[in-house]
N, CA and C atoms as an extended XYZ file, in Angstrom:
342
Properties=species:S:1:pos:R:3:atomname:S:1:resname:S:1:resid:I:1 pbc="F F F"
N        19.135        9.905        6.781 N   MET     1
C        17.742        9.490        6.788 CA  MET     1
C        17.668        8.056        7.325 C   MET     1
N        16.751        7.847        8.262 N   LYS     2
C        16.587        6.512        8.831 CA  LYS     2
C        16.026        5.552        7.786 C   LYS     2
N        16.470        4.301        7.894 N   LYS     3
C        16.010        3.248        6.987 CA  LYS     3
C        15.092        2.313        7.759 C   LYS     3
N        13.947        1.975        7.150 N   VAL     4
C        12.949        1.173        7.855 CA  VAL     4
C        12.409        0.058        6.968 C   VAL     4
N        11.880       -0.951        7.633 N   ILE     5
C        11.141       -2.022        6.966 CA  ILE     5
C         9.708       -1.955        7.478 C   ILE     5
N         8.763       -2.101        6.566 N   LEU     6
C         7.352       -2.161        6.923 CA  LEU     6
C         6.873       -3.597        6.809 C   LEU     6
N         6.096       -4.047        7.780 N   VAL     7
C         5.515       -5.384        7.761 CA  VAL     7
C         4.004       -5.226        7.814 C   VAL     7
N         3.319       -5.652        6.755 N   GLY     8
C         1.878       -5.486        6.671 CA  GLY     8
C         1.146       -6.807        6.541 C   GLY     8
N        -0.128       -6.776        6.845 N   CYS     9
C        -0.990       -7.959        6.754 CA  CYS     9
C        -1.458       -8.133        5.311 C   CYS     9
N        -0.961       -9.135        4.645 N   GLY    10
C        -1.343       -9.400        3.265 CA  GLY    10
C        -2.817       -9.695        3.110 C   GLY    10
N        -3.387      -10.469        4.017 N   ALA    11
C        -4.810      -10.812        3.938 CA  ALA    11
C        -5.675       -9.572        4.102 C   ALA    11
N        -5.300       -8.694        5.015 N   TYR    12
C        -6.068       -7.478        5.252 CA  TYR    12
C        -6.016       -6.571        4.024 C   TYR    12
N        -4.837       -6.430        3.437 N   MET    13
C        -4.704       -5.595        2.243 CA  MET    13
C        -5.487       -6.181        1.076 C   MET    13
N        -5.414       -7.485        0.896 N   ASP    14
C        -6.098       -8.132       -0.226 CA  ASP    14
C        -7.614       -8.081       -0.088 C   ASP    14
N        -8.099       -8.059        1.149 N   SER    15
C        -9.541       -8.113        1.376 CA  SER    15
C       -10.243       -6.795        1.086 C   SER    15
N        -9.506       -5.693        1.122 N   GLY    16
C       -10.106       -4.388        0.886 CA  GLY    16
C       -10.839       -3.819        2.079 C   GLY    16
N       -10.648       -4.371        3.260 N   TYR    17
C       -11.317       -3.871        4.463 CA  TYR    17
C       -10.600       -2.647        5.026 C   TYR    17
N       -10.647       -1.575        4.302 N   GLY    18
C       -10.083       -0.334        4.802 CA  GLY    18
C        -8.654       -0.060        4.389 C   GLY    18
N        -7.965       -1.008        3.820 N   CYS    19
C        -6.591       -0.777        3.386 CA  CYS    19
C        -6.443       -1.297        1.965 C   CYS    19
N        -6.392       -0.401        0.982 N   PRO    20
C        -6.281       -0.842       -0.394 CA  PRO    20
C        -4.884       -1.296       -0.766 C   PRO    20
N        -3.971       -1.249        0.143 N   GLY    21
C        -2.590       -1.625       -0.131 CA  GLY    21
C        -1.678       -0.793        0.732 C   GLY    21
N        -0.452       -0.771        0.376 N   GLU    22
C         0.546       -0.129        1.230 CA  GLU    22
C         0.706        1.365        0.999 C   GLU    22
N        -0.061        1.991        0.134 N   TRP    23
C         0.154        3.400       -0.204 CA  TRP    23
C         0.076        4.328        1.000 C   TRP    23
N        -0.799        4.067        1.950 N   ARG    24
C        -0.916        4.958        3.111 CA  ARG    24
C         0.348        4.906        3.976 C   ARG    24
N         0.862        3.715        4.166 N   CYS    25
C         2.096        3.578        4.956 CA  CYS    25
C         3.266        4.240        4.240 C   CYS    25
N         3.338        4.069        2.932 N   LEU    26
C         4.428        4.684        2.170 CA  LEU    26
C         4.316        6.205        2.183 C   LEU    26
N         3.111        6.722        2.100 N   LYS    27
C         2.895        8.174        2.171 CA  LYS    27
C         3.347        8.701        3.532 C   LYS    27
N         2.907        8.039        4.600 N   ALA    28
C         3.281        8.473        5.951 CA  ALA    28
C         4.805        8.432        6.132 C   ALA    28
N         5.439        7.388        5.600 N   ALA    29
C         6.895        7.258        5.710 CA  ALA    29
C         7.591        8.400        4.966 C   ALA    29
N         7.124        8.690        3.764 N   ALA    30
C         7.744        9.733        2.946 CA  ALA    30
C         7.582       11.123        3.559 C   ALA    30
N         6.421       11.356        4.174 N   LEU    31
C         6.144       12.675        4.749 CA  LEU    31
C         6.553       12.802        6.218 C   LEU    31
N         6.839       11.670        6.850 N   GLY    32
C         7.167       11.692        8.273 CA  GLY    32
C         5.942       11.828        9.155 C   GLY    32
N         4.782       11.428        8.634 N   ASP    33
C         3.536       11.493        9.385 CA  ASP    33
C         3.407       10.324       10.359 C   ASP    33
N         2.400       10.402       11.212 N   GLY    34
C         2.071        9.296       12.111 CA  GLY    34
C         3.206        8.919       13.027 C   GLY    34
N         3.449        7.643       13.129 N   LYS    35
C         4.456        7.116       14.056 CA  LYS    35
C         5.889        7.365       13.587 C   LYS    35
N         6.068        7.829       12.346 N   PHE    36
C         7.427        8.010       11.829 CA  PHE    36
C         8.100        9.245       12.430 C   PHE    36
N         7.364       10.346       12.551 N   GLY    37
C         7.923       11.544       13.161 CA  GLY    37
C         8.869       12.335       12.280 C   GLY    37
N         9.389       11.737       11.259 N   GLU    38
C        10.278       12.378       10.296 CA  GLU    38
C        10.273       11.524        9.027 C   GLU    38
N        10.582       12.109        7.877 N   PRO    39
C        10.650       11.299        6.659 CA  PRO    39
C        11.705       10.197        6.798 C   PRO    39
N        11.371        9.015        6.297 N   VAL    40
C        12.280        7.866        6.363 CA  VAL    40
C        12.371        7.212        4.987 C   VAL    40
N        13.395        6.382        4.832 N   GLN    41
C        13.549        5.608        3.602 CA  GLN    41
C        13.080        4.178        3.858 C   GLN    41
N        12.103        3.729        3.088 N   VAL    42
C        11.602        2.362        3.211 CA  VAL    42
C        12.499        1.464        2.364 C   VAL    42
N        13.179        0.525        3.014 N   ILE    43
C        14.072       -0.375        2.279 CA  ILE    43
C        13.388       -1.684        1.911 C   ILE    43
N        12.253       -1.980        2.557 N   ALA    44
C        11.508       -3.197        2.217 CA  ALA    44
C        10.091       -3.086        2.761 C   ALA    44
N         9.168       -3.699        2.039 N   PHE    45
C         7.791       -3.837        2.503 CA  PHE    45
C         7.494       -5.326        2.444 C   PHE    45
N         7.346       -5.941        3.598 N   VAL    46
C         7.141       -7.380        3.697 CA  VAL    46
C         5.690       -7.643        4.075 C   VAL    46
N         5.040       -8.475        3.299 N   ARG    47
C         3.648       -8.849        3.585 CA  ARG    47
C         3.635      -10.130        4.404 C   ARG    47
N         2.925      -10.080        5.518 N   CYS    48
C         2.707      -11.287        6.304 CA  CYS    48
C         1.598      -12.074        5.608 C   CYS    48
N         1.839      -13.310        5.330 N   GLU    49
C         0.833      -14.163        4.686 CA  GLU    49
C         0.403      -15.229        5.688 C   GLU    49
N        -0.905      -15.453        5.774 N   CYS    50
C        -1.473      -16.405        6.730 CA  CYS    50
C        -0.840      -17.786        6.571 C   CYS    50
N        -0.496      -18.441        7.671 N   PRO    51
C        -0.733      -18.043        9.055 CA  PRO    51
C         0.432      -17.294        9.699 C   PRO    51
N         1.357      -16.762        8.925 N   GLY    52
C         2.412      -15.921        9.478 CA  GLY    52
C         3.675      -16.628        9.908 C   GLY    52
N         3.802      -17.887        9.564 N   ARG    53
C         4.981      -18.653       10.008 CA  ARG    53
C         6.295      -18.154        9.416 C   ARG    53
N         6.222      -17.488        8.276 N   THR    54
C         7.453      -17.093        7.586 CA  THR    54
C         7.825      -15.627        7.776 C   THR    54
N         7.112      -14.903        8.610 N   ILE    55
C         7.343      -13.462        8.691 CA  ILE    55
C         8.760      -13.132        9.152 C   ILE    55
N         9.287      -13.813       10.137 N   VAL    56
C        10.643      -13.520       10.620 CA  VAL    56
C        11.667      -13.861        9.543 C   VAL    56
N        11.526      -15.002        8.910 N   SER    57
C        12.489      -15.370        7.858 CA  SER    57
C        12.368      -14.446        6.648 C   SER    57
N        11.152      -13.985        6.330 N   ASN    58
C        10.990      -13.070        5.199 CA  ASN    58
C        11.606      -11.704        5.489 C   ASN    58
N        11.491      -11.229        6.708 N   VAL    59
C        12.153       -9.980        7.078 CA  VAL    59
C        13.664      -10.177        7.008 C   VAL    59
N        14.142      -11.317        7.468 N   GLY    60
C        15.565      -11.624        7.378 CA  GLY    60
C        16.063      -11.641        5.941 C   GLY    60
N        15.258      -12.205        5.043 N   MET    61
C        15.625      -12.228        3.631 CA  MET    61
C        15.641      -10.821        3.059 C   MET    61
N        14.687       -9.985        3.452 N   ALA    62
C        14.663       -8.599        2.978 CA  ALA    62
C        15.927       -7.852        3.410 C   ALA    62
N        16.355       -8.076        4.640 N   ILE    63
C        17.584       -7.445        5.131 CA  ILE    63
C        18.789       -7.968        4.352 C   ILE    63
N        18.827       -9.273        4.159 N   LYS    64
C        19.956       -9.874        3.445 CA  LYS    64
C        20.027       -9.397        1.995 C   LYS    64
N        18.899       -9.421        1.302 N   LEU    65
C        18.904       -9.053       -0.109 CA  LEU    65
C        19.140       -7.561       -0.321 C   LEU    65
N        18.654       -6.728        0.582 N   SER    66
C        18.883       -5.289        0.441 CA  SER    66
C        20.308       -4.918        0.841 C   SER    66
N        20.894       -5.711        1.723 N   GLY    67
C        22.229       -5.403        2.216 CA  GLY    67
C        22.234       -4.227        3.185 C   GLY    67
N        21.050       -3.881        3.692 N   ILE    68
C        20.912       -2.726        4.582 CA  ILE    68
C        20.212       -3.167        5.861 C   ILE    68
N        20.850       -2.914        7.000 N   LYS    69
C        20.186       -3.197        8.273 CA  LYS    69
C        19.277       -2.015        8.597 C   LYS    69
N        17.999       -2.265        8.870 N   PRO    70
C        17.092       -1.158        9.159 CA  PRO    70
C        17.366       -0.538       10.523 C   PRO    70
N        17.017        0.735       10.633 N   ASP    71
C        17.084        1.408       11.927 CA  ASP    71
C        15.877        1.049       12.775 C   ASP    71
N        14.770        0.706       12.089 N   LYS    72
C        13.547        0.363       12.798 CA  LYS    72
C        12.658       -0.465       11.876 C   LYS    72
N        11.838       -1.319       12.492 N   ILE    73
C        10.839       -2.104       11.763 CA  ILE    73
C         9.472       -1.639       12.261 C   ILE    73
N         8.561       -1.441       11.316 N   TYR    74
C         7.202       -1.003       11.665 CA  TYR    74
C         6.203       -2.089       11.298 C   TYR    74
N         5.375       -2.470       12.262 N   ILE    75
C         4.216       -3.306       11.992 CA  ILE    75
C         3.130       -2.326       11.547 C   ILE    75
N         2.634       -2.468       10.326 N   THR    76
C         1.717       -1.476        9.773 CA  THR    76
C         0.443       -1.351       10.594 C   THR    76
N        -0.220       -0.210       10.417 N   SER    77
C        -1.468        0.041       11.146 CA  SER    77
C        -2.518       -1.016       10.844 C   SER    77
N        -2.563       -1.504        9.580 N   CYS    78
C        -3.562       -2.516        9.233 CA  CYS    78
C        -3.311       -3.827        9.971 C   CYS    78
N        -2.064       -4.093       10.292 N   MET    79
C        -1.733       -5.330       10.989 CA  MET    79
C        -1.816       -5.142       12.508 C   MET    79
N        -1.374       -4.002       12.979 N   ALA    80
C        -1.343       -3.745       14.422 CA  ALA    80
C        -2.727       -3.509       15.007 C   ALA    80
N        -3.631       -2.939       14.204 N   GLY    81
C        -4.931       -2.595       14.754 CA  GLY    81
C        -6.110       -3.171       14.004 C   GLY    81
N        -5.897       -4.255       13.295 N   ALA    82
C        -6.964       -4.851       12.487 CA  ALA    82
C        -8.140       -5.280       13.347 C   ALA    82
N        -9.317       -5.054       12.816 N   LYS    83
C       -10.549       -5.519       13.446 CA  LYS    83
C       -11.331       -6.296       12.397 C   LYS    83
N       -11.626       -7.533       12.533 N   PRO    84
C       -11.263       -8.371       13.676 CA  PRO    84
C        -9.769       -8.651       13.700 C   PRO    84
N        -9.279       -9.002       14.858 N   LYS    85
C        -7.858       -9.292       15.031 CA  LYS    85
C        -7.462      -10.542       14.277 C   LYS    85
N        -6.173      -10.646       14.039 N   CYS    86
C        -5.619      -11.823       13.367 CA  CYS    86
C        -5.883      -13.076       14.211 C   CYS    86
N        -6.417      -14.135       13.587 N   PRO    87
C        -6.670      -15.357       14.350 CA  PRO    87
C        -5.408      -16.178       14.597 C   PRO    87
N        -4.293      -15.801       13.967 N   TYR    88
C        -3.081      -16.606       14.052 CA  TYR    88
C        -1.992      -15.997       14.933 C   TYR    88
N        -1.852      -14.678       14.890 N   ASN    89
C        -0.731      -14.037       15.581 CA  ASN    89
C        -1.148      -12.752       16.268 C   ASN    89
N        -0.466      -12.447       17.339 N   ASP    90
C        -0.626      -11.177       18.040 CA  ASP    90
C         0.484      -10.255       17.546 C   ASP    90
N         0.164       -9.042       17.086 N   PRO    91
C         1.196       -8.131       16.596 CA  PRO    91
C         2.299       -7.847       17.612 C   PRO    91
N         1.944       -7.817       18.898 N   LYS    92
C         2.960       -7.590       19.928 CA  LYS    92
C         3.960       -8.737       19.979 C   LYS    92
N         3.474       -9.968       19.799 N   GLU    93
C         4.368      -11.130       19.784 CA  GLU    93
C         5.278      -11.102       18.551 C   GLU    93
N         4.713      -10.723       17.406 N   ILE    94
C         5.517      -10.607       16.191 CA  ILE    94
C         6.598       -9.548       16.394 C   ILE    94
N         6.226       -8.424       16.987 N   ALA    95
C         7.190       -7.360       17.253 CA  ALA    95
C         8.322       -7.856       18.143 C   ALA    95
N         7.983       -8.598       19.176 N   GLU    96
C         9.010       -9.144       20.076 CA  GLU    96
C         9.935      -10.121       19.352 C   GLU    96
N         9.360      -10.989       18.520 N   MET    97
C        10.189      -11.945       17.764 CA  MET    97
C        11.150      -11.215       16.830 C   MET    97
N        10.650      -10.186       16.136 N   LEU    98
C        11.500       -9.430       15.215 CA  LEU    98
C        12.603       -8.692       15.963 C   LEU    98
N        12.249       -8.076       17.084 N   LYS    99
C        13.239       -7.354       17.882 CA  LYS    99
C        14.319       -8.296       18.402 C   LYS    99
N        13.901       -9.455       18.887 N   GLU   100
C        14.853      -10.437       19.420 CA  GLU   100
C        15.776      -10.966       18.322 C   GLU   100
N        15.218      -11.268       17.175 N   LYS   101
C        15.995      -11.857       16.078 CA  LYS   101
C        16.972      -10.873       15.444 C   LYS   101
N        16.526       -9.620       15.233 N   PHE   102
C        17.336       -8.680       14.462 CA  PHE   102
C        17.957       -7.554       15.285 C   PHE   102
N        17.606       -7.458       16.557 N   GLY   103
C        18.188       -6.423       17.407 CA  GLY   103
C        17.810       -5.017       16.978 C   GLY   103
N        16.605       -4.882       16.439 N   VAL   104
C        16.120       -3.606       15.931 CA  VAL   104
C        14.796       -3.285       16.632 C   VAL   104
N        14.609       -2.021       16.997 N   GLU   105
C        13.349       -1.614       17.598 CA  GLU   105
C        12.196       -1.832       16.623 C   GLU   105
N        11.043       -2.226       17.162 N   VAL   106
C         9.852       -2.467       16.349 CA  VAL   106
C         8.725       -1.590       16.883 C   VAL   106
N         8.085       -0.878       15.977 N   GLU   107
C         6.983        0.027       16.312 CA  GLU   107
C         5.674       -0.589       15.845 C   GLU   107
N         4.648       -0.538       16.688 N   LEU   108
C         3.319       -1.003       16.307 CA  LEU   108
C         2.532        0.159       15.733 C   LEU   108
N         2.205        0.087       14.469 N   GLY   109
C         1.450        1.126       13.782 CA  GLY   109
C         2.341        2.027       12.958 C   GLY   109
N         1.716        2.659       11.964 N   THR   110
C         2.452        3.538       11.079 CA  THR   110
C         1.781        4.897       10.935 C   THR   110
N         0.465        4.934       10.783 N   HIS   111
C        -0.249        6.179       10.495 CA  HIS   111
C        -1.642        6.164       11.121 C   HIS   111
N        -2.287        7.325       11.056 N   ASP   112
C        -3.652        7.460       11.561 CA  ASP   112
C        -4.609        7.877       10.457 C   ASP   112
N        -4.223        7.665        9.206 N   TYR   113
C        -5.100        8.040        8.097 CA  TYR   113
C        -6.352        7.170        8.126 C   TYR   113
N        -7.457        7.728        7.684 N   HIS   114
C        -8.711        6.979        7.636 CA  HIS   114
C        -9.200        6.886        6.224 C   HIS   114
């Protein structure tokens, strides 16, 4: 089973604008729905906190503390497709930074649940 890390927008989840928390991403991961394509094991769920300066180091800490290198990192649907967009970071740039730092593929989005 593939091991993954999810990276979500903490501000978006806390605000209640369509995402009550990480349950939708965890459901999609467990069932293999959406962008997962098959059931996966979530080894960490990292919340990006404004303005996002610590996201790369926090993902690094999650990898270090779990002792498991992920097969893939997912930028959650709430972070990848938030409306209005994040005023601090572009999800594509975050994905590139994570891929460069950890040598792991990064997927934008997790599910299509509404």
